[in-house]
C-alpha positions in Angstrom: 112.5 90.2 -47.8 108.9 90.2 -47.6 106.6 91.7 -45.3 105.6 88.0 -43.7 110.0 87.6 -43.5 110.2 90.7 -41.6 107.3 90.1 -39.7 108.3 86.9 -38.6 111.6 87.8 -37.6 110.7 90.4 -35.4 108.7 88.0 -33.4 111.1 85.5 -33.1 113.3 88.7 -31.3 110.4 89.3 -29.2 110.2 85.7 -28.4 114.1 85.5 -27.4 114.0 89.2 -25.3 111.0 88.0 -23.1 112.9 84.5 -22.3 115.6 86.3 -21.4 113.8 88.8 -19.2 112.1 85.8 -17.2 115.8 83.7 -17.0 117.1 87.4 -15.5 114.0 87.6 -13.0 114.4 83.8 -11.5 118.4 84.7 -11.4 117.6 88.0 -9.8 114.6 86.2 -7.1 117.4 83.0 -6.0 119.8 85.9 -5.6 117.4 86.7 -2.7 116.5 84.1 -1.5 120.1 83.0 -1.3 121.0 86.3 0.6 118.4 85.7 3.2 119.0 82.4 3.9 122.4 84.0 4.6 120.9 87.1 6.5 119.4 84.2 8.7 122.1 82.1 9.4 124.0 85.8 10.1 121.2 86.2 13.1 121.1 82.9 14.6 124.7 82.4 15.7 125.9 79.3 17.6 126.4 79.9 21.4 129.8 80.1 23.1 130.8 78.2 26.1 133.8 79.8 28.1 136.2 77.3 29.6 136.7 79.0 33.5 138.8 76.4 36.2 136.5 75.3 39.0 136.6 74.1 42.9 135.0 72.6 45.2 132.8 74.4 48.1 134.5 72.3 50.8 132.8 72.6 54.8 135.8 73.6 56.9 137.5 74.9 60.5 139.6 77.9 59.4 141.8 79.5 61.7 141.7 83.4 61.1 145.2 85.2 61.1 146.0 89.1 62.3 148.7 90.5 60.4 150.5 93.8 62.2 153.7 95.0 62.8 155.6 96.1 66.4 158.7 96.7 68.3 160.7 95.0 70.6 161.4 95.6 73.7 163.2 94.5 76.5 160.7 93.3 80.4 162.7 93.8 82.2 165.8 96.4 82.4 167.8 98.6 84.9 169.0 101.6 85.0 172.9 101.6 86.3 173.4 104.5 88.3 176.8 105.4 90.8 175.3 105.5 94.7 177.8 107.8 95.3 180.0 110.5 94.0 183.4 110.3 93.3 186.1 109.0 90.5 185.5 105.5 89.4 188.5 103.0 90.8 187.2 99.5 89.1 185.4 98.9 86.0 184.2 95.6 84.9 185.3 94.5 81.5 182.2 93.8 79.7 181.2 97.5 81.4 180.2 98.4 77.6 177.7 98.5 75.0 176.4 95.2 73.8 178.9 93.9 77.0 177.8 90.3 78.5 176.8 91.0 82.3 176.9 87.3 84.4 174.4 88.0 87.9 176.2 89.2 90.8 179.4 90.4 88.5 180.7 94.0 90.1 180.2 96.4 87.8 182.1 99.4 88.6 183.7 101.0 92.4 184.0 104.2 93.0 187.2 105.4 95.5 185.4 103.9 99.2 188.5 105.7 101.4 185.9 108.6 102.4 183.4 106.5 103.1 185.9 103.9 104.8 186.5 107.0 107.0 182.9 107.7 107.6 182.4 104.1 109.0 185.3 104.5 111.3 184.0 107.6 112.2 180.4 106.1 112.7 182.2 103.0 115.0 183.8 105.7 117.2 180.8 107.1 117.4 178.8 104.1 118.6 181.6 102.8 120.8 181.3 106.9 122.4 177.1 106.0 122.7 178.0 102.9 124.5 179.9 104.4 127.1 177.1 106.8 127.9 174.4 104.2 128.2 176.4 102.3 130.4 177.3 105.6 132.9 174.0 106.7 132.6 172.7 103.6 133.9 175.6 103.6 136.4 174.2 106.6 137.2 170.6 106.1 138.0 171.7 102.6 139.4 173.2 105.0 142.2 170.7 107.3 142.5 168.8 104.8 143.6 170.1 103.7 146.2 170.0 107.2 147.2 166.9 107.7 147.2 166.3 104.2 149.3 168.9 105.6 151.8 166.4 108.4 151.9 163.0 106.4 152.6 165.0 104.2 155.2 166.0 107.5 157.2 162.3 109.0 156.4 161.1 105.5 157.6 163.5 106.3 161.5 162.3 109.8 161.4 158.4 109.1 161.2 159.5 106.8 164.1 160.9 109.0 166.1 157.8 111.5 165.5 156.1 108.8 166.9 157.4 108.1 170.3 157.9 111.7 170.8 154.2 112.5 170.4 153.5 109.3 172.6 155.5 110.3 175.3 154.3 114.2 175.1 150.7 112.9 175.7 152.5 111.0 178.6 153.8 114.4 180.2 157.1 112.9 179.8 158.7 114.7 176.7 159.1 118.7 176.3 157.7 120.6 173.6 161.2 121.3 172.5 162.0 117.2 171.8 158.9 117.0 169.7 160.1 120.0 167.8 163.4 118.6 167.0 161.8 115.6 165.5 159.5 116.8 163.6 161.9 119.0 161.9 164.3 115.6 161.7 161.1 114.2 159.9 160.5 117.0 157.5 164.4 117.2 156.4 164.0 113.5 155.6 161.2 113.7 153.6 163.2 116.4 152.0 166.0 114.8 151.1 163.5 111.9 150.4 162.0 113.7 147.4 165.1 115.5 146.8 166.6 111.8 145.9 163.7 111.1 143.9 164.2 113.9 141.7 167.5 112.4 140.7 166.8 109.0 140.4 164.1 110.2 137.6 166.8 112.5 136.2 169.3 109.6 136.1 166.0 107.5 134.3 166.0 110.2 132.0 169.6 109.8 131.1 169.3 106.4 130.5 166.8 106.9 127.7 168.2 109.9 125.9 171.5 107.8 125.8 169.9 104.2 124.6 168.6 106.7 121.7 171.3 108.1 121.3 173.0 104.6 120.7 170.5 103.7 118.7 170.5 106.9 115.9 174.8 106.0 116.2 173.4 102.2 115.4 171.9 103.6 112.3 174.8 105.8 111.5 177.0 103.0 111.5 174.3 100.8 109.2 174.2 103.6 106.8 177.9 104.2 106.8 178.8 100.7 105.9 175.6 100.9 103.2 177.3 103.2 101.4 180.7 101.9 101.6 178.6 98.7 100.4 177.1 100.7 97.3 180.7 102.3 96.4 180.4 98.9 94.7 177.8 98.1 92.0 176.8 94.8 90.9 174.5 93.2 88.4 171.0 91.7 90.2 170.6 89.7 87.0 172.4 88.6 83.7 171.8 91.1 81.0 173.2 92.9 77.7 175.0 96.4 78.9 174.0 99.3 76.9 174.1 103.2 77.0 177.2 103.0 78.9 178.6 105.7 80.0 181.9 105.2 81.9 185.5 105.3 82.4 188.4 104.7 85.4 189.7 108.0 87.1 185.7 109.4 85.9 184.9 112.2 88.3 180.6 110.7 88.7 178.1 112.6 90.5 175.4 111.1 93.2 172.9 109.2 91.7 174.5 109.3 87.5 173.0 107.4 84.9 176.6 105.0 83.6 174.6 102.7 81.8 171.3 100.3 81.3 171.3 96.5 81.8 168.6 94.6 79.4 167.7 90.9 80.3 167.7 89.6 76.7 165.9 86.1 77.8 162.8 88.7 78.8 161.3 90.2 75.1 158.2 91.2 74.6 156.7 93.1 71.2 154.2 95.8 71.3 152.1 96.1 67.9 148.7 98.1 67.3 145.5 96.2 66.2 142.3 97.8 64.8 139.4 97.9 67.0 137.6 95.3 65.2 140.7 93.4 65.3 141.1 93.5 69.5 137.4 93.0 69.8 138.3 89.4 68.1 141.0 88.9 70.8 139.0 89.7 73.8 137.1 87.1 76.2 133.9 87.5 77.9 135.3 89.1 80.9 137.5 91.5 79.1 140.7 89.5 78.8 143.1 88.5 76.2 142.5 85.1 74.8 144.8 82.3 75.0 145.9 83.0 71.0 149.4 81.6 69.6 151.6 84.2 68.6 154.1 84.1 65.6 157.0 86.8 65.1 159.1 87.2 62.3 162.6 88.6 62.6 164.1 89.5 59.5 167.7 88.1 58.8 168.5 89.3 55.4 166.6 87.6 52.9 164.9 84.9 55.4 163.0 84.8 58.3 163.2 83.7 61.9 160.0 83.1 63.8 160.0 83.4 67.4 156.9 81.7 69.2 155.2 84.5 72.1 151.9 84.4 74.1 149.5 87.6 74.6 150.1 89.1 77.4 148.1 92.5 78.2 146.9 95.2 76.6 147.9 99.0 76.5 146.4 101.3 79.2 145.8 103.8 77.0 145.7 105.0 73.4 148.3 107.1 72.1 147.7 110.8 70.8 147.1 110.8 67.4 146.7 106.7 66.8 144.0 104.2 66.6 143.1 101.1 67.9 144.9 98.8 70.2 148.4 98.4 71.9 148.6 94.8 72.7 152.0 93.3 74.2 153.5 90.0 73.4 155.5 87.9 75.6 158.1 86.5 73.8 158.8 82.5 74.6 162.6 81.4 74.7 164.0 84.0 72.7 167.5 83.6 71.0 168.9 86.6 71.8 171.7 86.2 68.6 168.7 86.8 66.5 166.1 89.0 68.2 167.1 92.0 70.3 165.2 95.3 72.2 164.4 97.9 69.2 164.1 95.1 66.5 160.9 96.1 63.8 159.3 92.8 63.7 155.9 91.0 62.2 153.6 89.5 63.9 151.0 87.4 63.6 148.1 86.2 65.9 146.1 83.5 65.8 142.2 84.0 66.4 139.6 82.0 67.2 138.9 79.0 65.5 135.4 79.4 62.6 133.8 76.3 61.8 131.6 75.7 59.4 133.1 77.8 56.7 134.8 77.7 52.8 137.8 79.7 52.4 137.8 80.6 48.5 140.8 82.7 45.9 139.9 86.1 46.6 139.7 86.9 43.2 136.0 84.0 43.2 134.5 86.7 45.3 132.7 90.2 43.6 132.1 93.2 44.3 129.1 92.4 45.3 130.0 89.9 47.7 128.5 87.0 45.3 130.9 83.6 44.0 129.2 82.2 40.4 128.3 78.7 41.1 128.2 75.4 38.0 124.4 75.2 37.8 122.3 72.5 35.2 123.8 72.9 31.7 126.6 74.1 32.8 125.4 77.4 33.6 126.5 79.7 35.6 124.8 80.6 39.0 124.8 83.7 41.0 124.8 82.6 44.8 125.7 85.5 48.3 127.9 84.6 50.2 129.1 85.6 53.8 132.6 87.6 54.0 134.3 86.6 57.3 138.0 87.5 56.9 139.9 87.7 54.2 143.9 86.5 54.7 146.0 87.7 51.5 145.0 86.2 48.4 142.2 84.0 49.8 138.8 84.9 51.8 136.8 83.1 54.4 133.1 83.0 54.0 129.9 81.5 55.7 126.6 81.6 53.9 128.5 79.2 51.0 126.0 75.8 49.1 128.7 73.0 50.7 129.5 70.6 48.1 128.7 72.4 44.9 132.0 73.7 42.5 132.4 77.2 41.7 134.2 79.8 39.7 138.0 80.2 41.0 138.4 83.3 38.7 135.7 85.8 37.9 135.9 87.7 34.7 133.9 90.2 32.9 132.3 87.9 29.8 131.2 85.3 33.5 127.4 85.9 34.3 124.6 84.6 35.4 123.3 82.2 32.4 126.4 82.1 31.2 127.5 78.8 29.6 130.8 77.3 30.4 133.2 75.0 30.2 134.5 73.9 33.6 138.1 72.1 34.1 140.4 71.3 37.5 143.2 73.7 37.7 146.0 72.0 36.9 148.4 71.0 39.7 151.4 73.5 40.4 153.8 70.8 40.0 152.5 70.3 36.2 153.0 73.9 35.4 155.8 74.6 33.0 158.7 75.7 35.1 159.4 79.8 33.8 162.1 80.6 31.6 166.0 81.1 33.2 165.8 84.4 32.3 162.5 85.1 33.7 162.9 83.6 36.6 162.9 85.9 40.2 162.7 85.3 43.9 159.6 86.9 45.3 161.0 88.2 47.7 163.1 90.6 46.6 161.8 94.0 44.6 163.5 96.7 42.6 163.1 100.3 44.3 163.0 103.1 41.9 165.3 106.3 43.4 162.3 108.3 45.1 160.9 105.1 46.7 165.2 104.5 48.1 166.1 107.5 48.9 162.9 108.1 50.9 163.6 104.4 52.9 167.2 105.8 53.5 166.4 108.4 55.0 164.5 107.3 56.9 166.6 104.4 58.6 169.2 107.0 58.9 167.3 109.7 61.0 166.2 107.0 63.6 168.1 107.3 66.5 166.4 104.3 68.7 167.9 101.8 66.1 171.3 100.5 67.1 174.1 100.6 64.7 174.9 97.4 63.6 171.3 97.1 62.7 171.1 100.0 60.6 174.6 99.4 58.8 173.0 96.0 57.8 169.6 97.5 56.5 171.4 100.3 54.1 173.7 97.6 52.9 170.5 95.7 51.6 169.2 99.3 50.3 172.1 100.0 48.5 171.7 96.7 45.9 169.9 96.5 43.2 167.1 94.1 44.3 166.2 94.6 48.0 163.9 92.0 50.1 160.2 92.8 50.2 159.5 92.1 53.8 162.1 94.8 54.6 160.6 97.6 52.5 156.8 96.8 53.9 158.7 96.9 57.5 160.0 100.5 57.5 157.1 101.7 55.3 154.9 100.5 57.6 156.9 102.5 60.2 156.8 106.1 58.2 153.5 105.8 57.9 152.6 105.0 61.8 155.0 108.2 62.1 
């Protein structure tokens, strides 16, 4: 092959090389352009919309409820004491713990023999005093007659003296006759004075006899009262507790033998904070006529009893805070609620108008809610919380008629686009599986928590025996009523 041939081959090879280089450069350029377009698409993602449940802010009139815990006590009790010392000779069959007593029923009697003897002696003393008074009155009458006779004799002696003086003036009477008349007049005066002293003494004896008779009458009345007090009767119907009596037992005077409680006159004492107490006052400082509901736990259920605010405590106990309020129960059922029960008290406050009631999950820590704005974008709105009621909040300053987010989330904030949906009705919610169903009022306790509750209840001396046994039985079960746990843990916190 000649020089020309080799030259042609070299030119062809060079052309092919340039062509390949141009093709490779074009491929690299297209790859760079495709990568830039992909990066641009990655830098501009599509905006995401979160699905949220919404509600409408409605203007309502809400009634806040104060929830507290307290103890039931009897507003009418009587300490039954023995008025006289001696052995018990009679005892009512109902005079025992839990015994039902009727009004006017005889509770017990002490031996009346000694008291009956006292009445007999007092009656004899009374008759003796009456006789002494009659004797003194008769002596007074005789002394008065003696004084009247002495007065008559003095009058006669005075007239005789006047005649002798007249005869002397005429020179007929002698000096001896005049002197005898004067002596007789003086003797009559002396006799009158003596008789008047006797009358005064007789009058004093009458007064003393009257005083003695009055004293004997008082002693007789006291003896009869002591005899009547030997038998104690119930002034009102009630239930006995703390009894300490037995037939034949020797009791001392004023010894306490039991306590009579009126089960129809019950009240509950509960403590509230100072702020809550201020909301229960009128302008004149008296408590408002608020509706009160007292819930008594009976096993797994509770019974509500109506009550009315009665009065506030006179002082704040040592180591206590807030105010103690007493509420009077209306027509309580003695088979359900009794003194010593630990109960839940709910007091209705004054109604709040032009407010909204929202779930607690809709309110942020800085007291803001999220509203649905234009284009379904969120807007923050500050509100004023007035009351927190369980899982709801009563707020003011809310824009009524606007829709708001029922439950806030970390990813939600002002400007975020959302997809609002109405909450599903409770009836539309699918039922949980049978294995997951449980009584919402029952909880399981760990060993430490259960032991603390049992120790507190066993050391509580004010609790009735039947109530203590019932509560201990509940605590021995795997699941315990939540209300029972809350009540006694609140009592443990107070102590």
